[in-house]
Backbone as numpy.savetxt, mean C-alpha at the origin, in Angstrom:
# Nx Ny Nz CAx CAy CAz Cx Cy Cz
-12.62 19.34 3.61 -11.52 18.89 4.45 -10.77 17.78 3.70
-9.46 17.92 3.65 -8.63 16.91 3.01 -8.52 15.68 3.89
-8.51 14.53 3.24 -8.32 13.26 3.93 -6.95 12.71 3.57
-6.36 12.01 4.52 -5.07 11.38 4.23 -5.29 9.88 4.05
-4.66 9.35 3.02 -4.81 7.94 2.68 -3.44 7.32 2.50
-3.20 6.23 3.20 -1.96 5.46 3.02 -2.32 4.24 2.19
-1.62 4.07 1.07 -1.83 2.91 0.21 -0.57 2.06 0.29
-0.73 0.85 0.76 0.41 -0.04 0.95 0.23 -1.23 0.01
1.20 -1.42 -0.86 1.16 -2.54 -1.79 2.33 -3.46 -1.56
2.19 -4.68 -2.00 3.25 -5.66 -1.73 4.38 -5.62 -2.73
4.21 -4.96 -3.85 5.26 -5.00 -4.86 5.22 -3.81 -5.81
6.05 -3.88 -6.82 6.18 -2.79 -7.77 4.92 -2.60 -8.60
4.20 -3.68 -8.89 3.00 -3.58 -9.73 1.99 -2.62 -9.12
1.73 -2.78 -7.83 0.77 -1.90 -7.16 1.26 -0.45 -7.16
2.55 -0.28 -6.93 3.11 1.07 -6.93 2.92 1.72 -8.30
3.26 1.00 -9.36 3.11 1.54 -10.71 1.66 1.84 -11.04
0.74 1.00 -10.58 -0.67 1.23 -10.84 -1.11 2.57 -10.25
-0.81 2.80 -8.98 -1.25 4.04 -8.34 -0.49 5.25 -8.85
0.77 5.08 -9.20 1.51 6.21 -9.77 0.95 6.58 -11.14
0.60 5.59 -11.94 -0.01 5.86 -13.25 -1.37 6.54 -13.09
-2.14 6.08 -12.13 -3.43 6.69 -11.84 -3.25 8.15 -11.42
-2.27 8.39 -10.58 -1.98 9.75 -10.11 -1.63 10.66 -11.27
-0.76 10.20 -12.16 -0.31 11.02 -13.29 -1.44 11.24 -14.29
-2.13 10.16 -14.67 -3.17 10.25 -15.69 -4.34 11.12 -15.25
-4.70 11.02 -14.00 -5.85 11.77 -13.50 -5.47 13.06 -12.80
-4.17 13.32 -12.72 -3.64 14.52 -12.08 -4.10 14.66 -10.63
-4.11 13.52 -9.94 -4.47 13.55 -8.53 -3.32 14.14 -7.73
-3.65 14.96 -6.73 -2.61 15.62 -5.94 -2.12 14.78 -4.76
-1.62 13.59 -5.05 -1.05 12.80 -3.96 0.34 12.33 -4.38
1.10 11.92 -3.40 2.42 11.39 -3.68 2.53 10.01 -3.07
3.41 9.22 -3.63 3.60 7.87 -3.13 4.87 7.80 -2.31
4.77 7.22 -1.12 5.93 7.07 -0.27 5.76 5.79 0.53
6.74 4.97 0.69 8.06 5.07 0.06 7.96 4.76 -1.42
9.06 5.00 -2.12 9.05 4.80 -3.57 8.66 3.38 -3.94
9.30 2.41 -3.35 8.97 1.01 -3.58 8.93 0.30 -2.24
8.07 -0.69 -2.10 8.05 -1.43 -0.83 9.38 -2.14 -0.60
9.84 -2.13 0.64 11.11 -2.78 0.96 10.93 -4.29 1.13
9.77 -4.70 1.66 9.50 -6.11 1.92 8.09 -6.43 1.43
7.89 -7.66 0.99 6.56 -8.02 0.51 5.91 -9.11 1.35
6.50 -9.43 2.50 5.87 -10.47 3.32 4.69 -9.87 4.08
3.70 -10.70 4.33 2.44 -10.23 4.91 2.64 -9.63 6.30
3.48 -10.23 7.12 3.70 -9.69 8.46 4.24 -8.27 8.40
5.17 -8.02 7.50 5.72 -6.67 7.36 4.65 -5.68 6.89
3.83 -6.10 5.93 2.78 -5.23 5.41 1.75 -4.90 6.49
1.43 -5.87 7.33 0.49 -5.61 8.43 1.08 -4.63 9.44
2.36 -4.80 9.76 3.03 -3.87 10.69 3.03 -2.46 10.11
3.33 -2.36 8.82 3.34 -1.05 8.16 1.94 -0.44 8.16
0.92 -1.24 7.91 -0.46 -0.75 7.93 -0.84 -0.23 9.31
-0.50 -0.97 10.34 -0.80 -0.55 11.71 -0.05 0.73 12.07
1.19 0.83 11.62 1.98 2.04 11.89 1.34 3.26 11.23
0.84 3.10 10.01 0.19 4.21 9.31 -1.10 4.61 10.02
-1.82 3.66 10.58 -3.02 3.98 11.34 -2.66 4.80 12.57
-1.59 4.40 13.26 -1.15 5.13 14.45 -0.65 6.53 14.11
-0.12 6.69 12.88 0.35 8.01 12.45 -0.80 8.97 12.19
-2.02 8.44 12.13 -3.18 9.32 12.00 -3.78 9.40 10.61
-3.43 8.49 9.73 -4.06 8.50 8.41 -5.55 8.24 8.57
-6.36 8.91 7.74 -7.80 8.71 7.78 -8.19 7.33 7.24
-7.47 6.89 6.22 -7.73 5.59 5.60 -6.40 4.89 5.32
-6.38 3.59 5.53 -5.20 2.79 5.21 -5.69 1.64 4.33
-5.12 1.55 3.12 -5.49 0.51 2.18 -4.26 -0.36 1.95
-4.41 -1.66 2.12 -3.31 -2.59 1.92 -3.69 -3.53 0.78
-2.88 -3.56 -0.27 -3.15 -4.37 -1.44 -2.22 -5.57 -1.49
-2.83 -6.75 -1.65 -2.06 -7.98 -1.75 -2.59 -8.78 -2.93
-1.72 -9.54 -3.55 -2.15 -10.49 -4.57 -2.77 -11.69 -3.87
-3.85 -12.22 -4.43 -4.52 -13.37 -3.82 -3.59 -14.57 -3.71
-2.70 -14.76 -4.69 -1.80 -15.90 -4.59 -0.86 -15.77 -3.40
-0.55 -14.55 -3.00 0.28 -14.33 -1.82 -0.47 -14.76 -0.56
-1.75 -14.43 -0.48 -2.54 -14.84 0.68 -2.71 -16.35 0.73
-2.97 -16.97 -0.41 -3.16 -18.41 -0.44 -1.88 -19.14 -0.07
-0.73 -18.63 -0.50 0.54 -19.29 -0.16 0.85 -19.12 1.33
0.43 -18.00 1.92 0.65 -17.77 3.36 -0.21 -18.72 4.18
-1.41 -19.01 3.71 -2.31 -19.90 4.44 -1.81 -21.34 4.44
-1.13 -21.74 3.39 -0.64 -23.12 3.29 0.72 -23.31 3.94
1.38 -22.21 4.28 2.73 -22.31 4.87 2.65 -22.66 6.33
């Protein structure tokens, strides 16, 4: 049985990482959207929750640690 996985990254680096992994290993997945529109944590959490409601089996959200630390001090 195929599983659906939503991978949400905060920026282009994460997108390029998974796209390179997809190409190099010939994994049959596609990345959508092409690039994240926003990189703020609140937006990423909303997007993650939306993907869960859409019925994805797994939702992975990738953030840089410096982004989390800056959010905690704000």
